C-alpha positions in Angstrom: 21.6 -68.8 7.2 19.7 -66.2 9.3 21.9 -63.5 7.8 21.1 -64.6 4.3 17.4 -64.5 5.0 17.6 -60.9 6.4 19.7 -59.8 3.5 17.1 -61.3 1.1 14.2 -59.5 2.8 16.1 -56.2 2.8 16.9 -56.6 -0.9 13.2 -57.2 -1.7 12.2 -54.2 0.4 14.7 -52.0 -1.4 13.6 -53.3 -4.8 9.9 -52.6 -3.9 10.8 -49.1 -2.6 12.7 -48.4 -5.8 9.8 -49.5 -8.0 7.4 -47.4 -6.0 9.7 -44.4 -6.1 10.2 -44.8 -9.9 6.5 -45.1 -10.4 5.8 -42.0 -8.3 8.5 -40.0 -10.1 7.1 -41.2 -13.5 3.6 -40.2 -12.5 4.8 -36.8 -11.3 6.8 -36.2 -14.5 3.8 -37.3 -16.6 1.5 -34.9 -14.7 3.9 -32.0 -15.1 4.2 -32.7 -18.8 0.4 -32.8 -19.1 0.2 -29.4 -17.3 2.8 -27.9 -19.6 0.7 -29.0 -22.6 -2.5 -27.4 -21.1 -0.6 -24.2 -20.4 0.6 -24.0 -24.0 -3.1 -24.4 -25.2 -4.0 -21.5 -22.9 -1.3 -19.2 -24.3 1.4 -19.8 -21.6 4.8 -21.2 -22.5 6.7 -22.8 -19.5 10.5 -23.1 -19.5 12.1 -25.0 -16.6 15.1 -23.2 -15.2 15.8 -25.4 -12.2 13.8 -28.5 -11.0 12.3 -28.6 -7.6 12.2 -31.4 -5.1 9.7 -34.1 -4.1 6.3 -34.6 -5.7 4.0 -32.1 -7.2 1.4 -30.8 -4.7 -2.3 -31.1 -5.3 -2.7 -27.4 -4.3 -6.2 -27.5 -2.7 -7.9 -24.2 -2.2 -6.5 -22.5 0.9 -2.9 -23.5 0.2 -0.4 -20.8 0.9 2.4 -20.4 -1.6 5.5 -18.3 -1.0 7.5 -17.3 -4.0 9.9 -14.8 -5.5 9.1 -13.3 -9.0 10.7 -11.3 -11.8 8.5 -9.7 -14.4 9.9 -8.5 -17.7 8.8 -7.7 -21.2 9.6 -10.2 -24.0 12.6 -8.0 -25.0 14.1 -8.5 -21.6 13.3 -5.1 -20.1 12.8 -5.6 -16.4 9.6 -4.3 -14.7 9.6 -5.8 -11.2 11.8 -8.0 -9.1 10.6 -9.1 -5.6 14.2 -9.6 -4.5 15.1 -5.9 -5.0 11.7 -4.1 -4.8 11.7 -1.4 -2.2 15.2 -2.4 -1.1 13.9 -5.5 0.5 14.1 -9.1 -0.6 10.5 -9.9 0.4 8.8 -12.9 -1.3 5.2 -12.8 -2.5 2.6 -14.8 -0.6 -0.7 -16.0 -2.0 -3.6 -18.1 -0.7 -4.9 -20.2 -3.5 -8.6 -19.9 -4.3 -9.0 -16.3 -2.9 -9.4 -14.9 -6.5 -6.2 -12.9 -6.6 -6.5 -10.2 -9.2 -3.7 -11.7 -11.4 -5.2 -15.1 -11.9 -2.4 -16.3 -14.2 0.0 -16.5 -11.2 -2.2 -19.1 -9.5 -2.5 -20.9 -12.8 1.2 -21.3 -13.3 2.2 -22.0 -9.7 0.1 -25.1 -9.5 2.4 -26.6 -12.2 5.5 -26.2 -10.0 7.2 -28.2 -7.3 8.6 -26.7 -4.2 12.1 -25.3 -4.9 11.5 -25.1 -8.6 12.4 -22.1 -10.7 10.5 -21.7 -14.0 10.0 -19.0 -16.6 6.5 -18.4 -18.0 5.8 -16.4 -21.1 2.2 -15.4 -20.9 -0.1 -14.1 -23.6 -1.5 -10.6 -23.1 -4.9 -11.9 -22.3 -3.4 -13.1 -19.0 -1.5 -9.9 -18.3 -4.0 -7.1 -18.8 -4.3 -6.5 -15.0 -0.6 -6.7 -14.2 -0.1 -2.8 -14.2 -2.7 -2.5 -11.4 -1.2 -5.4 -9.4 2.3 -4.0 -9.9 1.2 -0.6 -8.7 -0.1 -2.1 -5.5 3.0 -4.2 -4.9 5.2 -1.2 -5.5 3.1 0.9 -3.1 3.4 -1.8 -0.4 7.2 -2.1 -0.9 7.4 1.7 -0.4 5.3 1.6 2.7 2.3 3.3 1.1 -1.3 2.4 0.8 -1.6 -0.5 -1.6 -4.8 1.0 -3.1 -3.3 4.5 -3.5 -4.0 6.0 -6.9 -6.7 3.5 -7.8 -10.2 4.7 -8.5 -13.4 3.5 -6.9 -14.1 1.1 -9.7 -13.3 -2.4 -10.9 -10.0 -3.4 -12.5 -11.4 -3.6 -16.0 -12.8 -0.1 -15.7 -9.4 1.2 -14.5 -7.7 -0.4 -17.5 -9.9 1.6 -19.9 -9.6 4.9 -18.0 -6.9 7.4 -18.7 -5.9 7.6 -15.0 -2.1 7.5 -14.5 -0.7 4.8 -12.2 2.2 7.0 -11.2 4.8 4.9 -13.1 5.6 5.5 -16.7 6.4 1.9 -17.5 3.0 0.8 -16.0 1.1 3.5 -17.8 2.6 2.4 -21.1 1.8 -1.2 -20.3 -1.8 -0.3 -19.3 -2.3 1.6 -22.6 -0.8 -1.1 -24.7 -1.1 -4.6 -23.0 1.5 -7.1 -24.2 2.8 -10.5 -23.3 5.0 -10.7 -20.1 7.6 -13.1 -18.8 7.3 -14.2 -15.2 10.3 -16.0 -13.7 9.1 -17.6 -10.5 10.9 -19.4 -7.7 8.5 -21.4 -5.6 10.0 -21.4 -2.1 7.2 -22.8 0.1 3.9 -24.7 -0.2 1.9 -24.7 3.0 -1.3 -26.8 3.2 -4.5 -25.3 4.5 -4.6 -25.0 8.3 -0.8 -25.1 8.8 -0.4 -21.3 9.0 -2.1 -18.2 10.4 -4.0 -16.2 7.9 -2.5 -12.9 6.8 -4.7 -9.8 7.0 -5.2 -9.6 3.2 -6.5 -13.2 3.1 -9.2 -12.7 5.8 -12.9 -12.2 5.2 -14.4 -8.7 5.7 -15.8 -9.7 9.1 -12.4 -11.0 10.3 -10.7 -7.9 9.2 -13.1 -5.6 11.0 -12.8 -7.6 14.2 -9.0 -7.5 13.9 -8.5 -3.8 13.5 -9.0 -2.8 17.2 -6.5 -5.5 18.2 -3.9 -4.2 15.6 -4.5 -0.7 16.9 -3.8 -1.7 20.5 -0.7 -3.7 19.6 0.6 -0.7 17.7 0.0 1.5 20.8 1.9 -0.9 23.0 4.8 -1.1 20.7 4.9 2.7 20.5 5.0 3.0 24.3 7.9 0.5 24.3 9.8 2.6 21.9 9.6 0.1 19.1 8.7 2.7 16.5 9.4 0.7 13.4 7.2 -2.2 14.6 4.4 0.1 15.6 4.5 1.8 12.2 3.9 -1.6 10.6 1.0 -2.3 12.9 -0.7 1.0 12.1 -0.1 0.5 8.4 -1.7 -3.0 8.5 -4.8 -1.5 10.3 -5.1 1.2 7.7 -4.7 -1.2 4.8 -7.5 -3.4 6.4 -9.9 -0.6 6.6 -9.0 0.9 3.2 -9.7 -2.5 1.7 -13.2 -2.5 3.3 -13.8 1.2 2.5 -13.1 0.8 -1.2 -16.2 -1.5 -1.5 -18.4 1.3 -0.4 -19.5 4.4 -2.3 -17.5 7.5 -1.3 -19.6 9.7 1.1 -22.0 7.0 2.1 -22.6 6.4 5.8 -20.6 3.2 5.9 -17.7 4.8 3.9 -17.6 7.7 6.3 -17.6 5.3 9.3 -14.6 3.5 7.9 -12.9 6.9 7.3 -13.4 7.9 10.9 -11.8 4.6 12.0 -8.9 5.2 9.6 -8.1 8.7 10.9 -6.7 7.9 14.4 -4.6 5.1 12.9 -3.3 7.4 10.2 -2.4 10.0 12.8 -0.5 7.5 14.8 1.2 6.3 11.7 2.2 9.9 10.9 3.6 10.3 14.5 5.8 7.3 13.9 7.0 8.6 10.5 7.7 12.0 12.2 10.0 10.3 14.7 11.7 8.4 11.9 12.4 11.6 9.9 10.0 10.9 7.0 8.8 14.5 7.0 7.5 14.8 3.4 5.4 11.6 3.9 3.9 13.2 7.1 3.1 16.4 5.2 1.4 14.3 2.4 -0.8 12.2 4.7 -1.7 15.1 7.0 -2.6 17.3 4.1 -5.0 14.6 2.8 -6.6 14.4 6.3 -6.9 18.2 6.5 -8.5 18.4 3.1 -11.4 16.3 4.6 -11.2 17.5 8.2 -9.8 21.0 8.2 -10.1 21.5 11.9 -8.2 18.4 13.0 -5.7 19.8 15.4 -3.6 16.7 15.6 -3.1 16.6 11.8 -2.3 20.3 11.9 0.3 19.9 14.7 2.1 17.1 13.0 2.1 18.8 9.6 3.4 22.0 11.2 6.3 20.1 12.8 7.1 18.3 9.5 7.1 21.7 7.7 9.5 23.1 10.3 11.8 20.1 10.0 12.2 20.7 6.2 12.7 24.5 6.5 9.2 25.4 5.2 9.0 28.3 7.6 6.0 30.0 6.0 3.9 26.8 5.9 4.9 25.9 9.4 3.9 29.3 10.8 0.6 29.2 9.0 -0.2 25.8 10.5 0.9 26.8 14.0 -1.2 30.0 13.8 -4.3 28.0 12.6 -3.7 25.6 15.5 -3.8 28.5 18.0 -7.0 29.7 16.6 -8.6 26.3 17.0 -7.2 25.5 20.4 -5.6 28.5 22.4 -4.6 26.1 25.2 -1.9 24.8 22.9 -0.1 28.2 23.2 2.8 27.0 25.3 3.5 24.0 23.0 3.3 26.1 19.9 5.6 28.8 21.4 8.1 26.1 22.2 8.0 24.7 18.6 8.3 28.1 17.1 11.3 29.0 19.3 13.0 25.7 18.3 12.3 26.4 14.6 13.6 30.0 14.8 16.8 28.8 16.6 17.4 26.2 13.8 16.9 28.8 11.1 19.3 31.2 12.9 22.0 28.5 13.1 21.5 27.6 9.5 21.8 31.2 8.3 24.9 31.6 10.4 26.5 28.5 8.8 25.6 29.7 5.3 27.1 33.1 5.9 30.3 31.4 7.1 30.4 29.2 4.0 30.0 32.3 1.7 32.6 34.2 3.6 35.1 31.3 3.1 34.2 31.1 -0.5 35.0 34.8 -1.1 38.2 34.6 1.0 39.6 31.9 -1.4 38.6 33.9 -4.5 40.1 37.3 -3.8 43.4 37.0 -5.7 43.4 39.6 -8.6 43.3 38.3 -12.2 46.6 38.5 -14.0 46.6 40.0 -17.5 48.7 38.3 -20.1 50.0 39.7 -23.4 50.7 37.8 -26.5 
């Protein structure tokens, strides 16, 4: 008798749970269908590739979403893929409500469930800013300044300018905006307060306060021999300050102040790159610094070493000589570097002579004439 009562209660509970779950799933499905209809009215066609799990989030402002994306033209030509960009499979992260430059990404993501994969074909009114966003994302994946190549003006002004973005496909897209297809896989949905804010999501005040801490952390990692990790810290500090600097007019007092804060971080970044063998990147960054601060001995020294490493003997000697003019006390260090460079050149020339000698040795047999 007691067992029958328990079984009856359990059956009722399961039935109630089933009804609640069915109602919840029906409501979620209805809401997603309504969102799809709204998207269509806005010039966005959603195609479900793989359904997600659970219920659709309410996505309040401050929610962090983590997703992979593929961007292609309507004819299938691929522009970007977060799984392969820069040789790293790094997902995109957004904080909703922070006015991300490409608003359509926020618009479509709030129609998705965690784990869902969907394809969104977006009208060109939603994709006009994609070339600028893509340029920044490509720069980041290559370890460059995300704002590199962008002028001191708003996104709309950049669209109408004739400034190259440094990528032929993006230049074409900027000149002739067209619909794009975004294939998005929503991996994580994190509610506000459940995660630590990334640098890019901070207020200007928070960024400014964080820079000295980032700088110190980079220095500690460098001393510990963790060069790759230190490089990333210095890069984050530079990106923070560049983001603040771009809001000021070039040459103004505040702009110059930010530039002076960027300089030591950039020099440390270059030292890390020098140790990692990224010599041409060092030359590029140090040249940009020396264009503004021609007597910066640290930039000169790093550029001279980078030139020497890639066999630019004339440029290396010019930088080392200029360095001695600015600071004669560096004579012993410069002499050591020049001696090392000369020894490398001597060894290289010897090896090349040996290769040429072997080449001629194997090509000395006389040609044999033939008669018909």
